[in-house]
N, C-alpha and C positions, 0 to 999 in steps of 0.2 A: 134753089136754096130758100127755105122759109125762115123769116125773121119775126120775132116777137119783141116789140119795143114797149117799155114801161118806165115810169119814173114816179117819184114822190109817193111811195107806198105808205110811209108814215105809220108803221105798225109798232105797237098796238094803240097808239094815240088816236088815230082817225078811224080805225076799224080793228076788230079783233083778229081778223084773218084776211088773206087775199080772196077776192071773189072766186067762186067755183068756176065760172066761165073763163076767167083768166088762167086759173090753174090748169084747166083742161087744155089750153093752148100750149102750155110749156113743153110737154113731151112731143108735140107735133112740130115744134120749131127746131130747125138745125142750129140756130143761134138765138139766144135771149140777150137783149141789150137793156140795161137798167141805168138810167141817168141820175141816180142818187136820191138822197133823203129816204134811206131805208129805215132809219131810226133804231131798229133792233138787229142784232146779229142773227137771230133766229130766222128772219126772212132771207138773209144772205145764205145761211146754211140750207134752208129749204130749197131755194132756187139752184144752188150748187148741186144739190142731190138730184133734182128733177131734170135739170137741163143737160142737153148734149154738150153745149158750150155756152158759157156765161161770160159776157163782157160788161163790167160794171164799174162805176165810179162812186166816190163818196160825195155827199152834198153838205150844205151848210148846217143841217140839223143832225148830222152824223158825228158821233163822238169818237174818242180815241180808239176804241176797239175796231170800229169799222174803218177808220182812217189807217189803221195799221195793216189792214187786209186789202184795201182798195186804193187805186191811184186817184188823183184829182182829174186827170184826163187819161182816157184809154184809147188805144188805136188798134184797128184790126183790118186786115185785108180779107174781104168776103166776096167770093165769086168774081174777082177782078175789080172790085170797087174798094176804095180806101175810105174807111169809116173812122170817125172820131166820136167819142162820147164824153160829155162834160155836163156838169150840173147847171151852172149859171152862165148866161151870155149877156147879162145886162138888160137895159130897157129895150122895149120892142122897137122904138124909133132908132133907126140906123143899124139894126141887128144884122142885116145881110152884109152890109159893107164891113162892119166891125169883125164879124166872124170870118168873112172871106180873107181879110187882112191877117187875122190871127192864125187861121188854118188854111194857108194857100195850097197845101198839098193834098187836101181831102176832097172826096167826091160827095160825101154825106156826113153831116154833123147831127147827132142825136143829143138833145139837151132837155132839161127839165126846169125846175124851180117855180115857174109861174102857175103851174097846174092848168094852163091854157093850151089846148091843142094848137099846133102851128105846122104849116107845111108851105114853105116858100123856096124859091131858088134865087140865089144871088146872081148878079150879072156875070160873075166868073164861072157860073155853073154849079157852085156849091149848093146842094140841097140841104135845107134845114128842117128838121123834124122834131117836134115836141109831142109826145104821146098823151099829154095831160096827166091825170092821176086816176088810178083805179079805185081809190079809197076816199079822196077828198076833192069834191068837185068845186069847192069854193063858189065863185060867182058863175060857174058854168052850168048848163042845164043837166049834164050827165057826167058821171065818172067815166073815164075813157082809157083806152090803150090803142096801140097801132099794130097792125100786121103788115107785112110786105114780103116781097120775093126778090131775089136777085137771079137774073137769067142772062147769059151772054154778056156779062159786064154791064148790065142795065138794072136799075131799080124799077120794079114793076109791082102792080097789085097793091099799092099803098092804100090801106083802108083804115079809117078811124072807126074803132069798135066802141059802141056805147054799152054801158053796163046797166042792168035793171036797178031801180032804186032798192035800197035795203042794205 
């Protein structure tokens, strides 16, 4: 099972459209996970139309129209793993322990908000993934997203993908 993880698309404020490289990944993915801050409903509509399956949440910059269509936290069982998606997880310091306590039944938590890619594992085994942002790199050297695979109940091939400037 192929996964595509993204967050903080912030359209059209940070970019006019999603990068072509990212859009090319959407139909190849079995599941697309978006960890919030869409900002416009057009991006949600686009990804719903292109994705085989979309799991998304709203973020702090998402208004009433997006909040009416998306949950604050989403859950999905994918290939034998229990995934959660949420926008905010609080400060980096203590994140693993805080998220493991808040989401004790998950195997993988996908989150956003910081625009900073993150890949760690809590002592409980919870894997925490932040794909960064494909449109707003902030203090990061590149705009990014993540791809991964689920095989035999294991998360494999987790890869941070850098987008070209522009």
